[in-house]
C-alpha positions as CSV (number, residue, x, y, z in Angstrom):
1,X,153.8,245.4,139.4
2,X,150.3,245.5,140.8
3,X,149.6,248.8,139.1
4,X,150.6,247.2,135.8
5,X,148.3,244.2,136.3
6,X,145.4,246.5,137.2
7,X,146.1,248.7,134.1
8,X,146.1,245.6,131.8
9,X,142.8,244.4,133.4
10,X,141.1,247.7,132.9
11,X,142.3,247.9,129.3
12,X,140.9,244.4,128.6
13,X,137.6,245.2,130.3
14,X,137.2,248.4,128.2
15,X,138.0,246.4,125.1
16,X,135.3,243.8,125.8
17,X,132.8,246.6,126.5
18,X,133.7,248.3,123.3
19,X,133.3,245.1,121.3
20,X,129.9,244.4,122.9
21,X,128.8,247.9,122.1
22,X,129.9,247.6,118.5
23,X,127.9,244.3,118.2
24,X,124.8,245.5,119.7
25,X,124.9,249.1,118.3
26,X,125.9,249.1,114.6
27,X,127.2,252.4,113.2
28,X,124.4,254.8,112.7
29,X,121.9,253.1,115.0
30,X,120.1,255.3,117.5
31,X,117.5,254.8,120.2
32,X,114.8,255.6,117.7
33,X,116.1,253.7,114.8
34,X,117.7,250.3,114.2
35,X,120.3,250.2,111.4
36,X,121.1,246.9,109.7
37,X,123.1,245.8,106.6
38,X,122.5,243.0,104.2
39,X,121.8,241.9,100.7
40,X,118.8,241.7,98.4
41,X,117.5,238.1,98.1
42,X,114.7,236.4,96.2
43,X,113.4,232.9,95.4
44,X,114.9,230.9,92.7
45,X,113.1,228.0,90.9
46,X,114.4,225.2,88.7
47,X,111.8,224.3,86.2
48,X,111.6,220.8,84.7
49,X,109.1,218.9,82.6
50,X,107.0,216.3,84.4
51,X,107.5,213.8,81.6
52,X,110.1,211.9,79.6
53,X,110.0,213.2,76.0
54,X,112.2,215.0,73.5
55,X,112.2,218.8,73.9
56,X,110.5,220.5,70.9
57,X,111.1,224.2,71.7
58,X,112.5,226.5,74.4
59,X,110.7,229.8,73.9
60,X,112.7,232.1,76.2
61,X,116.3,233.3,76.6
62,X,118.4,234.2,79.6
63,X,117.3,237.6,80.9
64,X,113.8,237.4,79.4
65,X,111.0,238.5,81.7
66,X,108.1,236.0,82.0
67,X,104.6,236.3,83.4
68,X,102.7,233.7,85.5
69,X,101.2,231.0,83.3
70,X,103.3,232.0,80.2
71,X,104.4,229.0,78.1
72,X,108.2,228.8,78.1
73,X,109.0,225.4,76.6
74,X,107.2,222.5,74.9
75,X,107.8,218.8,74.3
76,X,107.3,216.6,71.2
77,X,103.8,215.2,72.0
78,X,102.9,213.3,68.8
79,X,103.1,209.9,70.5
80,X,101.0,211.2,73.4
81,X,98.4,212.6,71.1
82,X,98.0,209.3,69.3
83,X,97.6,207.5,72.6
84,X,94.9,210.0,73.6
85,X,93.0,209.5,70.3
86,X,93.2,205.7,70.8
87,X,91.8,206.0,74.3
88,X,89.0,208.3,73.2
89,X,87.9,205.7,70.6
90,X,87.9,202.9,73.2
91,X,85.9,205.1,75.6
92,X,83.3,205.9,72.9
93,X,82.9,202.2,72.0
94,X,82.3,201.3,75.6
95,X,79.8,204.1,76.0
96,X,77.7,202.5,73.2
97,X,78.0,199.1,75.0
98,X,76.6,200.6,78.2
99,X,73.9,202.5,76.3
100,X,72.8,199.3,74.5
101,X,72.6,197.3,77.7
102,X,70.6,200.0,79.5
103,X,68.1,200.3,76.6
104,X,67.4,196.6,76.8
105,X,66.2,194.3,74.0
106,X,64.5,196.0,71.0
107,X,61.0,195.0,70.1
108,X,62.2,193.7,66.7
109,X,64.6,191.4,68.5
110,X,61.8,190.0,70.7
111,X,59.6,189.5,67.6
112,X,62.5,187.6,65.9
113,X,62.9,185.4,69.0
114,X,59.2,184.6,68.9
115,X,59.4,183.7,65.2
116,X,62.3,181.4,66.0
117,X,60.2,179.7,68.6
118,X,57.3,179.3,66.1
119,X,59.7,177.8,63.5
120,X,61.0,175.3,66.1
121,X,57.5,174.3,67.1
122,X,56.6,173.7,63.4
123,X,59.7,171.6,62.9
124,X,58.9,169.5,66.0
125,X,55.3,169.0,64.8
126,X,56.5,167.8,61.4
127,X,59.1,165.5,63.0
128,X,56.4,163.9,65.2
129,X,54.1,163.4,62.3
130,X,56.8,161.6,60.3
131,X,57.6,159.4,63.3
132,X,54.0,158.5,63.8
133,X,53.6,157.5,60.2
134,X,56.7,155.3,60.3
135,X,55.4,153.7,63.5
136,X,52.1,152.7,61.8
137,X,53.9,151.4,58.7
138,X,56.3,149.5,60.9
139,X,53.4,147.3,62.2
140,X,52.8,146.1,58.6
141,X,56.5,145.4,58.2
142,X,57.0,148.2,55.7
143,X,59.5,150.3,57.7
144,X,62.9,149.3,58.9
145,X,64.2,149.8,62.4
146,X,66.8,152.2,61.1
147,X,64.1,154.5,59.7
148,X,62.3,154.4,63.0
149,X,65.5,155.4,64.9
150,X,66.2,158.2,62.4
151,X,62.7,159.6,62.8
152,X,62.9,159.5,66.6
153,X,66.2,161.2,66.5
154,X,64.7,164.0,64.4
155,X,62.0,164.4,67.0
156,X,64.6,164.7,69.8
157,X,66.6,167.3,67.8
158,X,63.4,169.4,67.1
159,X,62.5,169.3,70.8
160,X,66.0,170.6,71.8
161,X,65.8,173.4,69.2
162,X,62.4,174.4,70.5
163,X,63.8,174.6,74.1
164,X,66.8,176.7,72.9
165,X,64.5,179.1,71.0
166,X,62.1,179.4,74.0
167,X,65.0,180.3,76.3
168,X,66.3,182.9,73.9
169,X,62.8,184.4,73.8
170,X,62.7,184.5,77.6
171,X,66.1,186.3,77.7
172,X,65.0,188.8,75.1
173,X,61.9,189.6,77.1
174,X,63.7,190.0,80.4
175,X,66.6,192.1,78.9
176,X,70.2,192.4,80.1
177,X,71.2,191.3,83.6
178,X,72.0,193.9,86.2
179,X,75.4,192.3,86.6
180,X,76.2,192.8,82.9
181,X,75.2,196.5,83.0
182,X,77.4,197.0,86.2
183,X,80.4,195.2,84.5
184,X,80.0,197.4,81.4
185,X,79.8,200.5,83.5
186,X,82.9,199.5,85.4
187,X,84.8,199.1,82.2
188,X,83.6,202.5,81.1
189,X,84.9,204.1,84.2
190,X,88.3,202.4,83.7
191,X,88.4,203.8,80.2
192,X,87.6,207.3,81.4
193,X,90.4,207.1,84.0
194,X,92.8,205.9,81.4
195,X,91.9,208.8,79.1
196,X,92.3,211.3,82.0
197,X,95.8,210.0,82.7
198,X,96.8,210.3,79.1
199,X,95.4,213.8,78.8
200,X,97.3,214.7,82.0
201,X,100.5,213.4,80.5
202,X,99.8,215.3,77.3
203,X,99.4,218.5,79.4
204,X,102.9,217.9,80.9
205,X,104.2,218.6,77.4
206,X,103.8,222.3,78.0
207,X,106.1,224.0,80.6
208,X,104.6,227.2,82.0
209,X,106.1,229.8,84.4
210,X,104.7,229.4,88.0
211,X,105.2,233.1,88.7
212,X,106.4,236.4,87.4
213,X,110.2,236.4,87.1
214,X,113.3,236.5,85.0
215,X,115.0,233.6,83.2
216,X,118.4,233.1,84.8
217,X,119.7,230.0,83.0
218,X,118.7,228.1,79.9
219,X,119.9,224.6,80.8
220,X,118.5,222.3,78.1
221,X,118.0,222.9,74.4
222,X,115.6,221.5,71.7
223,X,116.3,217.9,70.8
224,X,117.5,216.9,74.2
225,X,115.5,214.4,76.3
226,X,113.6,216.0,79.2
227,X,112.8,214.3,82.5
228,X,111.5,215.4,85.9
229,X,115.1,215.1,87.2
230,X,116.6,217.5,84.6
231,X,115.7,221.2,84.9
232,X,115.2,223.0,81.6
233,X,115.3,226.6,83.0
234,X,116.1,228.4,86.2
235,X,113.8,231.3,87.1
236,X,114.3,234.2,89.5
237,X,111.0,235.0,91.1
238,X,110.6,238.8,91.3
239,X,107.9,238.9,93.9
240,X,108.4,238.8,96.8
241,X,111.8,240.4,97.2
242,X,113.5,241.0,100.6
243,X,116.7,242.2,102.1
244,X,118.4,239.5,104.2
245,X,119.9,241.1,107.3
246,X,121.1,239.8,110.7
247,X,120.2,241.2,114.1
248,X,122.0,240.6,117.3
249,X,120.3,239.0,120.3
250,X,120.1,242.3,122.1
251,X,118.2,243.8,119.2
252,X,115.6,241.0,118.9
253,X,113.4,242.7,121.6
254,X,113.3,245.9,119.5
255,X,111.8,244.4,116.3
256,X,108.7,242.4,115.6
257,X,106.8,241.1,112.6
258,X,105.0,243.7,110.6
259,X,107.2,246.7,111.6
260,X,107.7,249.2,108.8
261,X,111.2,249.6,107.4
262,X,113.0,251.3,104.5
263,X,115.9,250.0,102.4
264,X,118.5,251.9,100.4
265,X,121.2,250.9,98.1
266,X,124.4,252.4,96.7
267,X,123.2,251.8,93.2
268,X,120.3,254.2,93.6
269,X,121.4,256.9,96.1
270,X,118.6,258.7,97.8
271,X,115.9,256.3,96.8
272,X,114.1,254.6,99.6
273,X,112.2,251.3,99.2
274,X,109.3,250.8,101.5
275,X,109.2,247.5,103.3
276,X,108.3,245.6,106.5
277,X,109.7,243.0,108.8
278,X,108.4,239.8,107.3
279,X,110.5,237.1,108.9
280,X,112.5,236.7,112.1
281,X,114.5,233.5,112.4
282,X,113.7,231.5,115.5
283,X,117.2,230.0,115.5
284,X,120.5,231.8,116.0
285,X,123.5,231.3,113.6
286,X,127.0,232.5,113.4
287,X,127.4,235.9,111.7
288,X,127.6,235.0,107.9
289,X,130.9,235.3,106.1
290,X,129.4,238.0,103.8
291,X,129.0,240.5,106.6
292,X,131.4,239.4,109.4
293,X,134.2,241.5,110.7
294,X,137.3,240.3,112.6
295,X,135.7,241.2,116.0
296,X,132.4,239.6,115.1
297,X,133.5,236.1,113.9
298,X,132.3,234.4,117.0
299,X,129.1,236.4,117.4
300,X,125.6,234.8,117.0
301,X,123.0,236.6,115.0
302,X,119.4,236.1,113.9
303,X,118.3,236.3,110.3
304,X,115.7,238.9,109.5
305,X,114.0,239.4,106.2
306,X,112.8,242.9,105.3
307,X,110.3,242.5,102.5
308,X,110.4,245.4,100.1
309,X,108.3,246.9,97.4
310,X,110.1,247.2,94.0
311,X,107.5,248.0,91.4
312,X,110.1,249.1,88.8
313,X,112.3,246.0,89.4
314,X,115.5,247.8,90.2
315,X,116.8,245.6,93.0
316,X,119.1,242.7,91.9
317,X,119.9,239.5,93.6
318,X,122.9,240.0,96.0
319,X,122.8,243.8,95.8
320,X,124.1,245.3,99.1
321,X,121.4,247.2,101.0
322,X,121.0,249.3,104.2
323,X,117.9,248.8,106.2
324,X,116.4,251.3,108.7
325,X,113.7,250.2,111.1
326,X,112.1,253.0,113.1
327,X,111.6,251.8,116.7
328,X,108.9,254.2,117.6
329,X,106.1,252.2,116.0
330,X,102.7,250.9,117.1
331,X,101.7,247.2,116.9
332,X,102.8,245.1,113.9
333,X,101.1,245.6,110.6
334,X,99.0,243.0,108.8
335,X,101.3,242.7,105.8
336,X,104.2,241.6,107.9
337,X,102.1,238.9,109.6
338,X,101.1,237.6,106.2
339,X,104.7,237.2,105.2
340,X,106.0,235.9,108.5
341,X,106.4,232.4,107.2
342,X,109.0,233.6,104.7
């Protein structure tokens, strides 16, 4: 009975050791090379208009390749163009207001104010002469009190008109107030800001590709209403590409950012894609369903991204790949450090 128990214990111990060896040493791994398996991955972007207008045109189809900055869709912007034109007219008018205030009063306007003062002085002199005559005739009983009152009222009106004309001349000579110029300039800046906002909104009527990629899905069509919450297209960004693999905790000490690596696929036998270790996850996770085996279900692994060069664009999203990382390397390379943030 004791021999049986010892035998079962030894078998269990050997099994645990075998499982541990299989986790830490994938098939094909050697002391000089780390072998890992994973899938090709890349970034995906959902592109939406930053505005609420009706879509005028979608210029690409699924599978089309696009370049960075290429126009891929447009909105109906007639309403926005009219608003921009209206704002430009307001801005131009306000610029003339500011220019007029800065230039001050024209010499002709000052001459006109002086002429108005002279005319008011003449009217006052004439009114006083009439009043004096009526006063003299009143002593002889030839003028009524009503005529005297009317003449005095005319003198008072003429004096008031002279004061108004004199003040107008003073204002013309001094020119616009600094406060009026500052107010006009503030209105001008507000008009400029309004125009800038409208032009920015108008620019949102054109949707461009943020990077080189391939159109995956065409979601909205011409005639539909666009909004920032409704993507029009989904784009697969072609650069950078990487192979997402998982390394066990015992292998983390063997790899570091920037180490050179090569990737191969079953689709292109014998072709090696140059790459480097660009990202090592700081957090462990359970082995993903896509690569787990029965005896690895409870094992923890660390995500590693092997960035690869694919100038002919052969690698496709999700394609299985095998990665080999030579362990006899010197310090990490600069390109890996640049991509380390993943």
